[in-house]
C-alpha positions in Angstrom: 119.6 100.6 103.6 117.6 102.9 102.0 118.7 106.2 100.6 118.5 109.7 102.0 114.6 110.0 102.0 112.5 113.4 100.8 109.1 113.2 102.5 106.1 115.1 101.7 103.0 115.5 103.7 99.7 116.1 101.5 97.3 117.7 104.0 93.9 118.0 102.2 92.6 120.4 104.6 92.1 118.1 107.8 90.6 120.0 110.9 91.5 116.9 114.3 94.0 119.0 114.8 97.2 117.3 113.5 100.2 120.0 114.0 102.0 119.8 110.6 104.9 122.4 111.6 107.1 119.7 113.7 107.7 117.0 110.9 110.7 115.6 110.7 114.0 116.4 109.0 113.9 116.1 105.9 110.1 116.7 105.5 108.1 119.2 103.6 104.2 119.9 104.0 101.4 120.4 101.4 98.0 122.4 102.0 95.5 122.1 100.1 91.6 123.6 99.9 90.1 120.1 100.8 86.8 121.2 97.6 90.7 120.6 95.1 91.4 117.1 96.6 91.1 114.5 93.5 92.8 110.7 94.2 94.8 111.1 91.0 95.3 115.2 90.2 96.4 116.3 93.8 99.2 112.9 93.2 100.6 114.1 90.7 100.6 117.6 92.5 102.7 116.0 95.4 105.0 115.0 92.7 105.8 118.8 91.3 106.7 119.7 94.8 109.3 116.8 95.9 113.4 116.6 94.0 113.5 116.2 90.0 116.3 112.9 90.4 114.1 110.9 92.7 114.0 107.4 91.4 111.2 105.4 93.3 108.3 107.5 94.9 106.2 106.0 97.8 102.5 106.7 98.7 100.5 106.3 101.5 97.9 107.0 102.8 97.2 108.5 106.8 95.3 105.6 107.7 98.1 102.7 106.5 100.4 102.4 110.1 103.8 100.0 108.4 103.9 96.8 110.5 108.3 97.9 111.0 110.8 99.9 109.5 112.0 97.9 107.0 108.7 97.3 105.5 109.7 100.6 102.8 113.0 99.1 102.2 111.2 95.9 101.4 108.6 97.7 98.8 111.1 99.1 97.3 113.9 96.6 97.1 111.7 94.8 93.7 112.4 97.6 91.9 116.4 96.0 91.3 114.3 94.0 88.8 114.6 97.0 85.8 110.7 95.4 84.1 109.3 96.5 87.4 107.6 99.7 87.8 105.1 99.5 90.9 104.7 97.8 93.6 102.5 97.5 96.5 103.0 95.6 99.7 100.7 93.6 102.2 97.5 95.1 103.8 97.0 93.5 107.0 93.5 94.4 108.7 93.5 96.9 112.3 93.6 94.9 115.6 89.8 96.0 115.3 88.7 95.3 111.7 85.2 93.1 112.6 85.3 89.8 110.0 83.9 91.2 107.7 87.2 94.2 106.9 89.5 91.3 107.8 88.3 88.9 105.0 88.5 91.1 103.1 92.8 91.9 103.8 93.1 88.3 103.3 91.1 87.6 100.2 93.3 90.4 98.5 96.4 90.6 100.4 97.6 87.1 100.3 100.8 85.8 102.1 102.4 85.2 99.0 105.1 87.7 97.5 103.5 87.7 93.3 105.0 90.3 89.7 102.3 89.9 87.0 102.7 90.8 83.5 100.1 91.8 80.5 100.8 87.8 79.5 99.2 87.2 82.3 95.4 88.9 82.2 94.8 85.2 80.6 93.8 83.4 83.7 93.8 86.8 86.3 91.6 89.4 84.6 91.5 92.4 86.1 93.2 91.3 89.2 96.0 91.9 87.1 96.3 95.9 87.3 94.8 95.7 91.3 97.2 98.0 93.3 96.4 99.9 95.5 97.8 103.6 96.7 97.5 103.5 100.6 101.0 101.8 100.7 102.5 101.7 96.8 105.5 102.4 95.2 106.0 102.9 91.4 109.5 103.7 89.9 109.7 107.4 89.0 110.8 107.6 85.1 108.3 104.9 84.4 105.1 106.5 86.1 106.2 110.1 83.9 106.7 107.5 80.8 102.8 106.6 81.5 101.5 109.9 81.7 101.3 110.6 86.1 98.0 110.0 87.1 94.8 110.5 85.5 93.9 113.7 86.9 90.2 113.6 87.4 88.7 110.4 88.7 86.5 109.4 91.4 89.0 106.3 92.6 91.2 103.9 91.3 94.0 106.3 89.4 96.1 102.9 91.3 94.6 100.4 89.4 94.7 103.1 85.8 98.1 103.9 86.0 98.6 100.0 86.4 96.9 99.2 83.5 98.4 101.0 81.2 102.4 100.3 82.7 101.8 96.1 82.0 99.8 97.8 79.1 103.4 99.5 78.3 105.3 95.6 79.3 105.8 96.2 82.1 105.2 94.8 85.8 103.0 94.9 88.8 105.1 93.9 91.9 103.2 92.1 95.0 105.3 92.5 98.2 104.2 90.0 100.8 106.5 90.4 104.2 106.4 95.0 103.2 103.2 95.5 105.5 100.7 98.0 106.8 97.9 97.8 108.7 95.5 99.0 106.7 91.8 98.2 106.9 87.8 100.4 106.7 85.0 99.2 109.1 82.6 99.9 106.3 79.0 100.0 107.6 77.1 98.4 104.5 75.8 102.5 103.4 79.1 102.6 102.7 80.1 99.8 101.0 76.9 101.3 98.8 79.0 104.5 98.4 82.6 103.2 97.6 81.1 100.8 95.1 79.2 103.1 93.4 82.1 105.3 92.8 84.4 102.4 91.6 80.7 101.3 89.3 81.5 105.2 88.6 85.0 104.6 87.7 84.4 101.7 85.2 81.9 104.0 83.3 84.6 106.5 82.9 87.1 104.3 82.2 86.3 101.5 79.5 88.7 101.1 78.0 90.3 98.8 81.5 87.5 96.3 81.5 87.6 96.5 77.6 92.0 95.2 78.7 91.6 92.9 81.2 87.6 91.8 81.3 85.1 92.7 83.7 85.2 92.3 87.8 81.8 89.9 87.8 84.4 86.9 88.0 86.3 87.9 90.9 83.4 89.2 93.0 82.1 85.9 92.4 85.4 84.3 93.9 85.6 86.9 97.1 81.7 85.8 98.0 82.1 82.9 97.9 85.2 83.1 99.9 83.6 86.0 102.4 80.8 82.8 103.2 84.2 80.3 103.7 85.8 82.8 106.4 83.1 84.3 107.8 81.7 80.3 108.3 84.4 79.3 110.2 85.5 82.5 111.8 82.1 84.2 112.7 79.2 82.2 111.3 77.1 85.4 112.9 78.2 87.7 110.7 76.8 86.4 107.3 74.3 87.9 107.0 75.2 91.4 107.8 77.6 89.5 104.5 74.8 88.7 102.7 73.1 92.5 103.2 76.4 94.0 102.2 76.4 92.2 98.7 73.2 92.9 97.7 74.4 96.4 98.6 77.6 96.4 96.7 75.9 94.3 93.8 73.2 97.8 94.0 75.9 100.8 94.4 78.1 99.4 91.6 75.2 99.0 89.1 73.9 102.4 89.4 77.8 103.3 89.5 78.2 101.9 86.1 74.6 103.5 84.4 75.6 106.8 85.6 75.7 109.4 83.0 71.7 108.5 83.0 71.4 109.3 86.9 70.7 113.6 87.9 73.7 115.2 89.3 72.1 115.8 93.1 71.5 111.2 92.9 74.5 110.6 92.2 76.0 113.1 95.3 73.7 111.1 97.2 75.0 107.5 96.6 78.8 108.6 95.9 81.5 107.9 98.6 83.6 110.9 97.1 80.6 113.8 97.1 83.8 116.5 97.0 84.4 115.2 92.9 80.4 116.5 91.7 81.6 119.6 92.6 
């Protein structure tokens, strides 16, 4: 069983009419301006509103839905190993996920658990520091020891912390039996914009690629897996997948070169337009 918990909902001025005044006992509510949201600094801010004696903190996004009540207990159970500094659960596609969206979850979140250390980068490359804050947990002391989340990132705050924890000698755990439904049915343009932002993140955090290697090999493995999955499950989606692959590649390449582009163009290309002010 989990010990008593303290919950905090961070609302970046949502407009969907959600009532945050009737949260369960033990939950707080922090509202910030949408313009103040950042994937890194907002999570650091949330940490300052939690009790200082917490051992483990769990982050979830609003669109991640736990599969069962025991998912949180399973996720945090891996912290019995003192080497584990952070852990993330398995993300399953929502019921309405497209075949492309479903494959992305099956590819990145397999059915077997594992624990990754820095030594694994020799065969995992950049995948060694893969982590998703849509459903992840951190040992607070270890998170604080590496300086918390980067304060100004377009995305990738989770990968940045995972990389620094691995370099500090800690381990990243993937817990396959701690499951949440989380997926996105992105359009082709949304795929382009997401990968543009990923390129920006890599361009502005070059130390990650220098330490763990480029994303090229993993990208090729993903495309092969996606085409094989679609061939067996939904072959009529293959043309769309090929167009999406081209959009991702173009978006990523443009993002890696973001220092060359004017601000208006970067804002147009980006999924997270608020990042550009």
